[in-house]
C-alpha positions as CSV (number, residue, x, y, z in Angstrom):
1,X,100.7,-62.5,-106.9
2,X,101.0,-65.4,-109.3
3,X,98.8,-65.2,-112.4
4,X,98.8,-67.7,-115.3
5,X,97.7,-66.3,-118.6
6,X,95.5,-68.6,-120.7
7,X,93.6,-68.5,-123.9
8,X,90.1,-69.9,-124.2
9,X,89.8,-72.8,-126.6
10,X,86.8,-73.3,-128.9
11,X,85.3,-76.8,-129.2
12,X,84.5,-78.4,-132.6
13,X,81.2,-77.5,-134.3
14,X,79.8,-81.0,-133.5
15,X,79.5,-80.3,-129.8
16,X,77.7,-77.7,-127.7
17,X,78.7,-74.1,-128.3
18,X,81.9,-73.1,-126.8
19,X,82.3,-70.1,-124.5
20,X,84.7,-67.4,-125.3
21,X,85.7,-65.3,-122.2
22,X,88.1,-62.4,-121.7
23,X,89.2,-61.9,-118.1
24,X,91.6,-59.2,-116.9
25,X,93.4,-58.4,-113.8
26,X,93.1,-54.7,-113.1
27,X,95.9,-53.0,-111.2
28,X,94.2,-50.0,-109.7
29,X,97.3,-47.9,-109.3
30,X,98.0,-48.0,-113.0
31,X,94.4,-48.1,-114.1
32,X,95.1,-50.5,-116.9
33,X,93.6,-53.9,-117.8
34,X,95.7,-57.0,-118.5
35,X,94.2,-60.0,-120.0
36,X,94.5,-63.1,-117.9
37,X,92.7,-66.3,-117.1
38,X,91.1,-67.3,-113.8
39,X,93.6,-68.1,-111.0
40,X,94.3,-71.7,-111.4
41,X,93.4,-74.2,-108.7
42,X,95.3,-77.3,-107.5
43,X,95.9,-79.9,-110.2
44,X,95.7,-82.7,-107.7
45,X,92.5,-83.7,-106.0
46,X,92.3,-82.7,-102.4
47,X,90.0,-84.1,-99.7
48,X,88.9,-82.0,-96.7
49,X,87.9,-84.4,-94.0
50,X,86.9,-81.7,-91.6
51,X,86.2,-78.0,-91.7
52,X,89.3,-75.9,-91.7
53,X,87.9,-73.3,-89.3
54,X,88.1,-70.6,-91.9
55,X,85.5,-67.8,-92.2
56,X,85.1,-65.6,-95.2
57,X,83.1,-62.4,-95.6
58,X,81.8,-61.4,-99.0
59,X,80.4,-58.0,-99.8
60,X,77.7,-58.1,-102.5
61,X,75.0,-55.9,-103.9
62,X,72.0,-58.1,-103.2
63,X,69.5,-55.2,-102.9
64,X,66.8,-57.1,-104.7
65,X,66.9,-60.4,-102.7
66,X,64.6,-59.3,-99.9
67,X,61.8,-58.6,-102.3
68,X,60.9,-62.3,-102.5
69,X,63.8,-63.1,-104.8
70,X,65.5,-65.9,-102.9
71,X,63.9,-68.7,-104.9
72,X,66.1,-70.1,-107.7
73,X,63.0,-71.3,-109.6
74,X,61.1,-68.0,-109.6
75,X,63.7,-65.2,-109.5
76,X,65.2,-64.0,-112.7
77,X,67.9,-62.0,-110.9
78,X,71.5,-62.9,-111.2
79,X,72.0,-62.1,-107.6
80,X,69.8,-65.0,-106.7
81,X,72.1,-67.4,-108.7
82,X,75.2,-65.8,-107.2
83,X,74.1,-66.5,-103.6
84,X,72.2,-69.7,-103.9
85,X,74.7,-71.5,-106.1
86,X,76.4,-72.3,-102.8
87,X,73.5,-74.5,-101.8
88,X,72.3,-75.8,-105.1
89,X,73.9,-78.2,-107.5
90,X,73.1,-78.9,-111.2
91,X,72.8,-82.0,-113.3
92,X,75.8,-81.1,-115.4
93,X,78.7,-78.6,-115.1
94,X,79.8,-76.3,-117.9
95,X,83.5,-75.8,-118.2
96,X,85.2,-72.6,-119.4
97,X,85.7,-74.1,-122.9
98,X,81.9,-74.6,-123.2
99,X,81.9,-78.4,-122.8
100,X,79.8,-80.3,-120.2
101,X,80.9,-82.8,-117.6
102,X,78.9,-84.9,-115.1
103,X,77.8,-83.4,-111.8
104,X,74.6,-84.8,-110.2
105,X,74.1,-86.8,-113.4
106,X,76.7,-89.4,-114.0
107,X,75.9,-89.5,-117.7
108,X,73.2,-88.5,-120.2
109,X,71.9,-89.4,-123.7
110,X,70.1,-87.4,-126.3
111,X,67.7,-89.2,-128.6
112,X,68.5,-89.1,-132.3
113,X,65.5,-86.8,-132.9
114,X,66.6,-84.5,-130.1
115,X,63.3,-84.8,-128.3
116,X,64.4,-86.7,-125.3
117,X,67.3,-86.2,-122.7
118,X,67.8,-89.2,-120.4
119,X,70.0,-88.7,-117.3
120,X,71.6,-91.4,-115.2
121,X,72.0,-89.9,-111.7
122,X,74.6,-90.4,-109.0
123,X,73.3,-92.7,-106.2
124,X,75.3,-91.2,-103.3
125,X,73.8,-87.7,-103.2
126,X,71.7,-86.4,-100.3
127,X,70.0,-83.1,-99.5
128,X,70.9,-81.0,-96.5
129,X,67.9,-82.4,-94.7
130,X,68.9,-86.0,-95.3
131,X,66.4,-86.6,-98.2
132,X,67.8,-88.7,-101.0
133,X,68.5,-87.1,-104.4
134,X,67.0,-89.4,-107.1
135,X,64.8,-89.3,-110.2
136,X,61.7,-88.5,-108.2
137,X,63.5,-85.4,-106.8
138,X,64.4,-84.2,-110.4
139,X,60.8,-84.7,-111.5
140,X,59.5,-82.9,-108.4
141,X,61.7,-79.9,-109.1
142,X,61.0,-79.6,-112.8
143,X,57.3,-79.9,-112.0
144,X,57.7,-77.1,-109.5
145,X,59.4,-74.9,-112.1
146,X,56.4,-75.2,-114.5
147,X,53.7,-75.1,-111.9
148,X,51.5,-72.0,-112.2
149,X,51.8,-71.2,-108.5
150,X,55.6,-70.9,-108.8
151,X,55.1,-68.0,-111.3
152,X,58.5,-68.9,-112.8
153,X,59.8,-66.8,-115.6
154,X,63.5,-67.4,-116.3
155,X,63.7,-71.0,-115.0
156,X,60.6,-71.9,-117.0
157,X,62.0,-70.3,-120.1
158,X,65.3,-72.2,-119.6
159,X,63.4,-75.5,-119.4
160,X,61.5,-74.6,-122.6
161,X,58.1,-74.2,-120.9
162,X,55.4,-71.6,-121.8
163,X,51.7,-71.6,-121.2
164,X,51.2,-71.4,-124.9
165,X,53.7,-72.4,-127.6
166,X,56.1,-74.1,-125.3
167,X,58.1,-77.2,-126.2
168,X,58.7,-78.7,-122.8
169,X,56.5,-81.8,-122.5
170,X,57.4,-83.1,-119.1
171,X,59.8,-85.2,-116.9
172,X,59.4,-88.9,-116.5
173,X,60.9,-91.2,-113.9
174,X,62.4,-94.3,-115.6
175,X,63.7,-95.9,-112.4
176,X,65.1,-94.7,-109.1
177,X,68.1,-93.1,-110.6
178,X,67.1,-92.6,-114.3
179,X,65.0,-89.7,-115.5
180,X,63.9,-88.5,-118.9
181,X,63.0,-85.0,-120.1
182,X,60.7,-84.8,-123.1
183,X,60.3,-82.0,-125.7
184,X,57.9,-81.3,-128.6
185,X,60.8,-80.2,-130.7
186,X,64.6,-80.4,-130.5
187,X,65.9,-78.0,-127.8
188,X,69.6,-77.3,-128.3
189,X,70.2,-75.1,-125.2
190,X,68.9,-77.6,-122.7
191,X,72.2,-78.9,-121.4
192,X,73.4,-75.3,-120.8
193,X,70.1,-74.6,-119.1
194,X,70.5,-77.6,-116.6
195,X,74.0,-76.4,-115.8
196,X,72.6,-73.2,-114.2
197,X,71.7,-72.7,-110.6
198,X,68.2,-71.7,-111.7
199,X,67.4,-75.3,-112.6
200,X,69.0,-76.6,-109.4
201,X,67.2,-78.9,-107.0
202,X,65.3,-78.4,-103.7
203,X,64.7,-81.2,-101.3
204,X,61.3,-82.8,-102.1
205,X,60.4,-82.2,-98.5
206,X,60.9,-78.5,-98.7
207,X,59.0,-78.4,-101.9
208,X,56.1,-80.2,-100.2
209,X,56.2,-78.3,-96.9
210,X,57.7,-74.8,-97.7
211,X,56.8,-74.1,-101.3
212,X,55.1,-70.7,-100.5
213,X,58.1,-69.7,-98.4
214,X,60.8,-70.3,-101.0
215,X,60.7,-66.8,-102.4
216,X,61.5,-65.4,-98.9
217,X,64.1,-68.1,-98.4
218,X,66.1,-68.9,-95.2
219,X,67.4,-71.8,-93.1
220,X,65.5,-75.1,-93.4
221,X,63.6,-73.6,-96.4
222,X,66.3,-73.1,-99.0
223,X,67.4,-76.7,-98.8
224,X,69.6,-78.1,-101.6
225,X,72.4,-80.6,-102.1
226,X,75.3,-78.0,-102.5
227,X,78.6,-77.7,-100.7
228,X,77.2,-75.1,-98.3
229,X,74.1,-75.0,-96.1
230,X,72.1,-71.8,-95.7
231,X,72.3,-71.4,-92.0
232,X,71.3,-67.8,-91.3
233,X,69.5,-65.0,-93.2
234,X,68.7,-61.4,-92.1
235,X,67.0,-59.7,-95.1
236,X,68.8,-56.6,-96.4
237,X,71.8,-57.4,-94.1
238,X,73.4,-60.8,-94.5
239,X,73.2,-64.4,-95.6
240,X,75.4,-67.0,-94.0
241,X,76.4,-70.4,-95.4
242,X,78.1,-73.2,-93.4
243,X,80.1,-76.0,-95.0
244,X,78.3,-79.2,-95.8
245,X,80.7,-81.7,-94.3
246,X,78.9,-84.6,-96.0
247,X,79.5,-83.1,-99.5
248,X,81.2,-85.6,-101.8
249,X,79.7,-85.1,-105.2
250,X,81.6,-82.2,-106.9
251,X,81.6,-81.8,-110.6
252,X,83.9,-84.1,-112.5
253,X,87.5,-82.7,-112.6
254,X,87.2,-80.7,-109.4
255,X,90.3,-80.3,-107.3
256,X,88.4,-81.1,-104.1
257,X,86.2,-84.1,-103.6
258,X,85.2,-83.6,-100.0
259,X,83.8,-80.8,-97.8
260,X,84.7,-77.2,-98.6
261,X,87.9,-75.8,-97.0
262,X,86.2,-72.5,-96.0
263,X,83.9,-73.3,-93.1
264,X,81.6,-70.3,-93.2
265,X,80.8,-67.7,-95.9
266,X,78.9,-64.6,-94.8
267,X,77.4,-62.6,-97.7
268,X,77.1,-59.0,-96.5
269,X,74.4,-57.1,-98.4
270,X,75.7,-53.7,-99.3
271,X,73.9,-52.1,-102.2
272,X,76.3,-49.2,-102.7
273,X,79.5,-49.9,-104.6
274,X,81.5,-47.5,-102.6
275,X,80.4,-49.2,-99.4
276,X,81.4,-52.6,-100.7
277,X,84.8,-51.3,-101.8
278,X,85.2,-49.7,-98.4
279,X,84.4,-53.0,-96.6
280,X,87.1,-54.7,-98.7
281,X,89.8,-52.1,-98.2
282,X,89.1,-51.8,-94.4
283,X,89.4,-55.5,-93.9
284,X,85.7,-56.1,-93.0
285,X,85.4,-58.3,-96.1
286,X,87.9,-60.4,-98.0
287,X,86.0,-60.2,-101.3
288,X,83.6,-57.8,-103.0
289,X,81.6,-58.0,-106.2
290,X,79.8,-55.6,-108.5
291,X,82.6,-53.1,-108.2
292,X,82.0,-50.1,-110.4
293,X,84.6,-48.4,-112.6
294,X,84.5,-45.2,-110.5
295,X,85.5,-47.2,-107.3
296,X,88.2,-49.4,-108.8
297,X,90.7,-46.6,-108.1
298,X,90.0,-46.9,-104.4
299,X,91.4,-50.5,-104.3
300,X,95.1,-50.7,-103.6
301,X,97.7,-52.9,-105.2
302,X,97.5,-55.5,-102.4
303,X,94.2,-56.7,-103.8
304,X,93.4,-58.8,-106.9
305,X,90.8,-57.5,-109.3
306,X,89.1,-59.7,-111.9
307,X,87.1,-58.2,-114.8
308,X,85.0,-60.5,-116.8
309,X,83.3,-59.4,-120.0
310,X,79.8,-60.8,-119.6
311,X,78.1,-62.9,-122.3
312,X,74.5,-62.5,-123.2
313,X,72.4,-59.4,-123.6
314,X,74.3,-56.1,-123.1
315,X,73.0,-53.3,-121.0
316,X,70.2,-52.3,-123.3
317,X,67.4,-49.7,-123.6
318,X,64.1,-51.3,-124.6
319,X,61.7,-49.2,-126.7
320,X,58.2,-50.3,-126.0
321,X,56.1,-50.2,-129.2
322,X,52.8,-50.9,-127.3
323,X,52.6,-48.7,-124.1
324,X,49.3,-49.8,-122.6
325,X,49.1,-46.7,-120.4
326,X,49.2,-44.2,-123.3
327,X,46.6,-43.5,-126.1
328,X,49.4,-43.9,-128.6
329,X,52.9,-45.4,-128.2
330,X,55.6,-42.9,-129.1
331,X,57.9,-45.8,-130.1
332,X,55.4,-47.4,-132.5
333,X,56.9,-45.1,-135.1
334,X,60.1,-46.6,-136.5
335,X,61.4,-43.1,-137.4
336,X,61.2,-42.1,-133.7
337,X,63.0,-45.3,-132.6
338,X,65.8,-44.7,-135.1
339,X,66.0,-41.0,-134.1
340,X,66.2,-42.1,-130.4
341,X,69.2,-44.4,-131.2
342,X,71.0,-41.9,-133.4
343,X,70.5,-39.0,-131.0
344,X,72.5,-40.5,-128.1
345,X,76.3,-40.0,-128.1
346,X,76.9,-43.5,-126.7
347,X,80.7,-44.0,-127.3
348,X,82.1,-41.0,-125.3
349,X,79.5,-41.6,-122.6
350,X,80.6,-45.2,-122.1
351,X,84.3,-44.3,-122.1
352,X,83.7,-41.5,-119.5
353,X,81.4,-43.4,-117.2
354,X,83.1,-46.8,-117.3
355,X,86.7,-45.4,-117.5
356,X,87.9,-48.2,-119.8
357,X,86.4,-51.0,-117.7
358,X,83.6,-51.7,-120.2
359,X,83.1,-51.4,-123.9
360,X,80.4,-49.8,-126.0
361,X,77.9,-52.3,-127.3
362,X,77.1,-52.4,-131.0
363,X,74.7,-55.3,-131.0
364,X,72.0,-57.0,-128.8
365,X,74.4,-59.8,-128.0
366,X,77.7,-59.4,-126.2
367,X,80.9,-60.3,-128.2
368,X,81.5,-62.9,-125.4
369,X,78.4,-64.8,-126.4
370,X,79.7,-67.9,-128.2
371,X,78.8,-68.7,-131.8
372,X,76.5,-65.8,-132.3
373,X,78.0,-62.3,-132.3
374,X,77.7,-60.2,-135.5
375,X,81.0,-58.2,-135.6
376,X,79.9,-56.5,-138.9
377,X,77.6,-54.2,-136.9
378,X,80.5,-52.5,-135.1
379,X,80.8,-48.9,-136.2
380,X,77.6,-49.2,-138.4
381,X,75.5,-46.7,-136.4
382,X,76.8,-43.8,-134.4
383,X,75.8,-40.4,-133.0
384,X,74.1,-38.4,-135.8
385,X,71.8,-35.6,-134.4
386,X,71.3,-34.2,-137.9
387,X,69.8,-37.5,-139.1
388,X,67.8,-37.9,-135.9
389,X,66.3,-34.4,-136.3
390,X,65.4,-35.2,-140.0
391,X,63.7,-38.4,-139.0
392,X,61.6,-36.6,-136.3
393,X,60.7,-33.9,-138.8
394,X,59.6,-36.5,-141.3
395,X,57.2,-38.0,-138.7
396,X,55.6,-34.6,-138.2
397,X,57.2,-33.6,-134.9
398,X,58.0,-30.2,-136.3
399,X,56.5,-27.8,-133.8
400,X,58.0,-26.8,-130.4
401,X,56.5,-25.9,-127.1
402,X,57.6,-23.2,-124.7
403,X,60.3,-25.5,-123.2
404,X,61.7,-26.4,-126.6
405,X,60.3,-29.9,-126.8
406,X,58.7,-31.1,-130.1
407,X,55.0,-31.2,-130.4
408,X,52.5,-32.9,-132.8
409,X,48.8,-32.5,-132.6
410,X,49.2,-30.8,-129.3
411,X,51.1,-33.7,-127.7
412,X,54.7,-33.4,-126.5
413,X,57.3,-35.8,-127.8
414,X,58.0,-37.6,-124.5
415,X,58.9,-41.0,-123.3
416,X,58.6,-42.4,-119.7
417,X,61.6,-44.4,-118.6
418,X,60.7,-47.1,-116.1
419,X,63.4,-48.5,-113.8
420,X,63.6,-50.0,-110.3
421,X,65.6,-49.0,-107.2
422,X,68.4,-49.1,-106.4
423,X,69.6,-47.7,-109.7
424,X,73.4,-48.1,-110.0
425,X,75.7,-45.1,-110.4
426,X,76.6,-46.1,-113.9
427,X,73.0,-46.6,-115.0
428,X,72.1,-43.3,-113.5
429,X,74.9,-41.6,-115.4
430,X,73.8,-43.2,-118.6
431,X,70.3,-41.9,-117.9
432,X,71.7,-38.4,-117.5
433,X,73.4,-38.6,-120.9
434,X,70.3,-40.0,-122.7
435,X,68.1,-37.4,-121.2
436,X,70.5,-34.5,-122.0
437,X,71.3,-35.6,-125.6
438,X,67.6,-36.2,-126.5
439,X,66.6,-32.9,-125.0
440,X,68.7,-31.2,-127.6
441,X,66.5,-32.9,-130.2
442,X,63.4,-31.7,-128.5
443,X,62.7,-35.2,-127.1
444,X,61.7,-35.4,-123.5
445,X,62.7,-38.4,-121.3
446,X,60.9,-38.7,-118.0
447,X,62.7,-41.1,-115.6
448,X,60.5,-43.0,-113.1
449,X,62.4,-45.1,-110.6
450,X,60.1,-47.3,-108.6
451,X,60.4,-49.9,-105.9
452,X,60.7,-53.3,-107.3
453,X,57.2,-54.6,-106.7
454,X,55.6,-51.6,-108.3
455,X,58.1,-51.7,-111.1
456,X,57.1,-55.3,-112.0
457,X,53.4,-54.4,-111.8
458,X,53.9,-51.8,-114.5
459,X,56.4,-53.8,-116.5
460,X,54.2,-56.8,-116.7
461,X,51.4,-54.5,-117.9
462,X,53.8,-53.0,-120.4
463,X,52.7,-49.6,-119.1
464,X,55.8,-47.6,-120.0
465,X,57.7,-46.3,-123.0
466,X,61.3,-47.2,-122.2
467,X,63.1,-49.5,-119.8
468,X,66.6,-50.9,-119.3
469,X,68.6,-53.9,-118.2
470,X,71.2,-56.4,-119.1
471,X,70.9,-60.2,-118.9
472,X,73.9,-62.5,-118.7
473,X,73.7,-65.8,-120.6
474,X,76.3,-68.1,-122.3
475,X,73.7,-69.0,-124.9
476,X,72.3,-66.6,-127.5
477,X,68.9,-68.2,-126.8
478,X,68.7,-65.3,-124.3
479,X,67.1,-63.4,-127.2
480,X,64.1,-65.7,-127.1
481,X,63.0,-64.3,-123.8
482,X,63.5,-60.7,-125.0
483,X,62.3,-60.8,-128.6
484,X,59.9,-63.7,-129.1
485,X,56.2,-62.7,-129.1
486,X,55.8,-65.1,-126.1
487,X,59.0,-64.0,-124.4
488,X,58.6,-63.1,-120.7
489,X,61.2,-60.3,-120.9
490,X,59.9,-58.9,-124.2
491,X,60.3,-55.3,-123.1
492,X,59.8,-53.9,-126.6
493,X,56.4,-55.7,-127.1
494,X,57.9,-57.2,-130.3
495,X,55.5,-59.3,-132.2
496,X,57.0,-60.3,-135.5
497,X,56.5,-63.7,-137.3
498,X,59.9,-63.6,-138.9
499,X,61.6,-62.9,-135.5
500,X,59.6,-65.8,-133.9
501,X,60.6,-68.2,-136.7
502,X,64.3,-67.3,-136.4
503,X,64.3,-67.8,-132.7
504,X,62.4,-71.1,-133.0
505,X,64.8,-72.4,-135.7
506,X,67.8,-71.4,-133.6
507,X,66.8,-73.7,-130.7
508,X,65.8,-76.5,-133.0
509,X,69.3,-77.1,-134.4
510,X,72.5,-78.1,-132.5
511,X,74.7,-77.1,-135.4
512,X,76.7,-74.0,-134.1
513,X,77.2,-72.7,-137.6
514,X,73.5,-72.8,-138.4
515,X,72.7,-71.2,-135.0
516,X,75.2,-68.5,-135.5
517,X,73.7,-67.5,-138.9
518,X,70.2,-67.3,-137.4
519,X,71.3,-65.2,-134.4
520,X,73.2,-62.9,-136.7
521,X,70.1,-62.4,-138.8
522,X,68.3,-61.4,-135.6
523,X,70.9,-58.9,-134.8
524,X,70.7,-57.4,-138.3
525,X,66.9,-57.2,-137.9
526,X,67.2,-55.2,-134.7
527,X,69.8,-52.9,-136.2
528,X,67.2,-51.9,-138.8
529,X,64.0,-52.2,-136.7
530,X,65.5,-50.7,-133.4
531,X,63.4,-52.6,-130.9
532,X,66.4,-52.4,-128.5
533,X,69.3,-49.9,-128.3
534,X,72.4,-51.6,-126.9
535,X,74.6,-49.3,-124.8
536,X,77.5,-51.1,-123.2
537,X,78.8,-54.6,-122.7
538,X,78.7,-55.3,-119.0
539,X,81.7,-56.5,-117.0
540,X,81.7,-58.3,-113.7
541,X,84.4,-56.8,-111.6
542,X,85.3,-58.6,-108.4
543,X,88.1,-57.6,-106.0
544,X,89.5,-59.9,-103.4
545,X,92.4,-60.4,-100.9
546,X,95.2,-62.6,-102.1
547,X,94.6,-64.5,-98.8
548,X,91.9,-66.3,-100.8
549,X,93.7,-69.1,-102.6
550,X,92.5,-71.2,-105.5
551,X,89.5,-69.0,-106.1
552,X,87.7,-69.8,-109.4
553,X,85.0,-68.2,-111.4
554,X,82.0,-69.4,-113.4
555,X,81.1,-68.4,-116.9
556,X,79.3,-65.3,-115.6
557,X,82.3,-64.1,-113.7
558,X,80.9,-65.1,-110.4
559,X,83.3,-66.5,-107.8
560,X,83.1,-70.1,-106.8
561,X,84.3,-71.0,-103.3
562,X,84.1,-74.8,-103.2
563,X,87.8,-75.3,-104.1
564,X,89.0,-72.2,-102.4
565,X,90.8,-71.8,-99.1
566,X,92.1,-69.0,-96.9
567,X,95.9,-68.6,-96.5
568,X,97.1,-69.0,-92.9
569,X,100.3,-67.0,-93.6
């Protein structure tokens, strides 16, 4: 194996925030992590004039995709972006150093007041169905993102839209290949947003004829401009992509400017990590993602393993201060929230469960999130059951029932933990620790794992005490969705004017130093208020055969296949 170690550079403060990433190659036999950069691609541009007849099988989790989560504009799941990136391109491409280069847009300009982004588009791009990509197509897609029928959450948030209080005004066609996006206030994260698959582009024809079928997805429905065409889909089993032989509009700097070298990619949907690992080691798949720490040891030395520290929101427990299903919300009391955080022995749990492949989180932003992380929080709060007990006593939870749980006014100290299936092995193990540690305080945790549709019914109604997730993002603006009073993922029901102001100010400035100060103030606020309890910094672990050459990864640790090929040795 040839690996070239690299360090990630940080761009000057006058440009968009840089992305700091740590990647490591894990040798399973030694169970150690070595810091490396992504396997380098060819330095010379290659053109593939015809398919190379190469077929690749990729084992993924994908357990949520069949629940109407195939639409890039309405799904908030990262699995959607992982799969559909193969068919959907973006206006710009974000490089590992955080800078942006042209993709479907040849160039762009930002007005001096930061209220308008004008994109000049390529004139040679076509959709898989032959439709022309132009300014009207961009407008049609952005209109689709914000349309009420789309019920978009993440994509709408990325574009800056909200039913009330949003700052996205609209998209205007200037001429056939020039389009302008208007905002009510400066919106610093917008270029990063339009570099994501979630703001990618459907054929106008499929938007017109198949809009209601986009969440289900499938051939002739999920029609984009990307290097691969979605050619077959069996829900809960597999998704097949076939090379787009007309593709000739890769991002600037790509080592391939023609059709992909790998002819067919079959995504095998295998929700259990051990099964994905088994598919890889048995030769049924050449690559597998979402490898968990407890299955890394099953992978032999003949495979490469990449471990990317994820940027964005760590794996976090959300303490809902306004449970709509309960007469009173147990987490409305700050003492109870603080006791909850102090009563969990997080460090040893993370070390044991993740076996060194992930770190304990100290803040509501990952250390890999550029120009935002507050390192001063590290080590500032740790396991302290004595302090936790004192806080609960001070709030009047002094009596005990026959099972040893605390009681006040005849009501047990209890919190319902809402989650959706399938729950990963690591998350289930974290749940065991939380439940056990808090039981010692006399605090009952009731775990309720639901099917995804029922989960979202209750989540959207905020009818729970506690929930959990992580959310990858290379911009700290991810906190707006999770803490702003209008945030669609505000799982703690936070409504705080100071928090809203800090979040609004952070997106209104493009100065990385100013943004960093604002996001650090938000992290300090949460450390005191305890709306969220960060547990661990997620890592994206992908294992693959060395037969895959020139494999690259995006900023979220997801493999990109456009420049890759399969060895014929």
